[in-house]
C-alpha positions in Angstrom: 43.6 -25.2 17.5 40.6 -25.4 19.6 40.6 -23.4 22.8 40.4 -25.1 26.0 37.7 -24.3 28.4 38.6 -21.9 31.1 38.8 -24.0 33.9 41.5 -26.1 32.2 45.6 -26.0 32.9 47.1 -25.4 29.4 50.3 -27.5 30.7 48.6 -30.6 32.3 45.3 -30.2 30.3 43.2 -31.3 33.1 41.6 -28.9 36.3 44.8 -29.2 38.2 48.3 -27.9 37.4 50.8 -30.5 36.5 52.1 -32.1 39.4 56.0 -31.1 40.5 58.3 -33.9 41.5 59.8 -31.6 44.0 56.4 -31.0 45.8 55.9 -34.7 46.0 56.3 -37.0 48.9 59.0 -40.1 48.4 56.3 -42.3 47.0 54.7 -39.6 44.7 58.2 -39.0 43.5 58.9 -42.6 42.7 55.6 -42.8 40.8 56.3 -39.4 38.9 59.8 -41.1 37.8 58.2 -44.5 37.0 55.3 -42.6 34.7 57.9 -41.1 32.7 59.9 -44.0 32.1 58.6 -45.4 28.5 59.0 -49.0 29.6 56.3 -48.5 32.4 53.5 -49.4 30.5 52.1 -46.0 30.8 50.4 -44.9 27.3 50.4 -41.1 27.9 52.7 -40.0 31.1 51.5 -37.7 33.4 48.9 -35.6 31.1 46.5 -38.4 31.7 45.3 -40.4 34.9 48.6 -40.6 36.3 49.2 -37.0 36.7 45.6 -36.8 38.5 46.3 -39.5 40.7 49.3 -38.0 41.8 47.3 -35.4 44.1 46.6 -38.3 46.1 49.9 -40.4 46.2 48.6 -43.0 48.8 45.7 -43.7 46.4 48.3 -43.8 43.4 50.5 -45.9 45.1 47.6 -48.8 45.5 45.8 -47.9 42.0 48.9 -48.0 40.0 49.7 -51.7 41.0 46.1 -53.0 40.5 45.8 -51.3 37.3 49.4 -53.0 36.3 47.9 -56.3 37.3 45.0 -56.5 35.3 46.5 -55.3 32.4 49.7 -57.4 32.3 49.5 -60.1 35.0 45.9 -61.3 35.2 45.9 -63.8 32.4 43.7 -61.7 30.5 45.2 -61.9 26.7 46.2 -58.3 25.7 43.8 -58.8 22.6 40.8 -59.5 25.1 42.1 -56.9 27.5 41.8 -54.1 25.1 38.3 -54.9 23.6 37.0 -54.5 27.1 38.9 -51.2 27.9 37.2 -50.1 24.7 34.0 -51.3 25.4 34.2 -49.6 28.8 35.6 -46.4 27.3 32.6 -46.5 24.4 29.8 -47.1 26.9 31.2 -44.2 29.2 31.7 -42.1 26.1 35.6 -41.7 27.7 37.2 -39.9 24.5 40.6 -39.6 26.4 40.5 -43.3 27.3 39.4 -44.3 23.8 42.1 -42.1 22.1 44.8 -43.9 24.3 43.7 -47.1 23.8 42.5 -47.4 20.3 46.0 -47.4 18.7 46.8 -49.9 21.7 44.2 -52.0 20.8 45.2 -52.0 16.8 48.8 -53.1 18.1 47.3 -56.0 20.1 45.4 -57.4 17.0 42.0 -56.1 17.6 40.8 -55.7 13.9 39.6 -52.3 12.9 36.3 -53.8 12.2 35.9 -55.0 15.6 36.9 -51.2 17.0 34.6 -49.7 14.5 31.7 -52.0 16.0 32.2 -51.0 19.4 32.8 -47.3 18.4 29.3 -47.1 16.5 27.5 -49.7 18.9 26.5 -52.2 16.1 25.4 -55.5 16.9 28.1 -58.4 17.9 26.5 -60.9 15.7 29.2 -62.8 13.6 31.6 -62.1 15.8 33.8 -64.7 17.6 31.7 -65.5 20.7 34.7 -64.8 23.2 34.8 -61.0 21.7 31.1 -60.6 21.7 30.7 -61.6 25.2 33.2 -59.1 26.3 31.6 -56.3 24.4 27.8 -57.5 25.1 28.8 -58.2 29.0 30.0 -54.4 29.2 27.0 -53.1 27.4 24.7 -54.6 29.4 26.4 -53.9 32.7 26.8 -50.0 32.0 23.1 -49.6 30.3 21.1 -51.6 32.7 23.1 -51.8 35.9 22.6 -55.3 35.9 23.9 -58.5 34.0 21.4 -61.4 33.3 21.6 -65.2 33.8 22.0 -65.7 30.0 24.7 -63.1 29.6 26.5 -64.5 32.8 26.3 -68.0 31.3 27.7 -67.0 28.0 30.4 -65.3 29.9 31.2 -68.2 32.1 31.7 -70.5 28.9 34.1 -68.5 27.5 36.2 -67.6 30.7 37.2 -69.7 33.8 35.8 -68.0 37.0 39.2 -66.5 38.0 39.6 -64.9 34.4 36.0 -63.5 34.7 36.7 -62.0 38.0 39.7 -60.5 36.5 38.0 -59.4 33.2 35.2 -57.6 35.2 37.5 -56.0 37.9 39.3 -54.6 34.6 36.4 -53.1 33.3 35.7 -51.8 37.1 38.9 -50.2 36.8 38.6 -48.4 33.8 35.2 -47.1 34.8 36.9 -45.5 37.7 39.7 -43.7 35.5 36.8 -42.8 33.1 34.9 -41.0 36.2 38.2 -39.6 37.1 39.2 -38.1 33.8 35.5 -36.8 33.6 35.7 -35.0 37.0 39.3 -33.3 36.5 38.0 -32.3 32.7 40.9 -34.3 31.2 41.3 -32.9 27.6 42.8 -34.7 24.3 46.5 -34.3 23.7 47.1 -31.1 21.4 46.3 -32.3 17.9 44.3 -35.0 18.8 41.2 -35.2 16.9 38.1 -36.7 19.2 37.4 -40.6 17.9 34.3 -41.0 19.7 30.9 -39.6 18.2 29.5 -38.3 21.3 26.7 -35.8 21.9 
């Protein structure tokens, strides 16, 4: 088993100790209990973004409902949602996000071929237009920090304005999570091999 970097807590697998329920305020205790519930929709429990977020319970109190809304209530189909999350994780080289969402993407009907295309940054030529534009939009923004008129026109053809707002907000939400994970040095779960080819 690979050793952890010196600044990583072996229990939490990030740069802070795992939050203790009794040390949290009432809001934090509610979130702590919710994250531990298998029905919560949380893919990784406290050894992931939720464990980090609990160090600022006011932030967690607002961030978690937004994440839930964007994932489950915004009207974005689950398959499209997972393509957007994977495209974000790939462009930001977020091993932890990718490892959490590749199995979820397969479960939601994203083909292994599309996952491989995103993972290895292959061309989207030949994909269904709706799938291609999600990937191309993410790639263009994360690489150039702009969205061209042509890319916007393709996205506007594939999605209603409301759905496009939700899709872009979902990508931004996961970009923020990738930054949180990187800052606090989140490591993969024990035994989990890296799935992304990164330098």
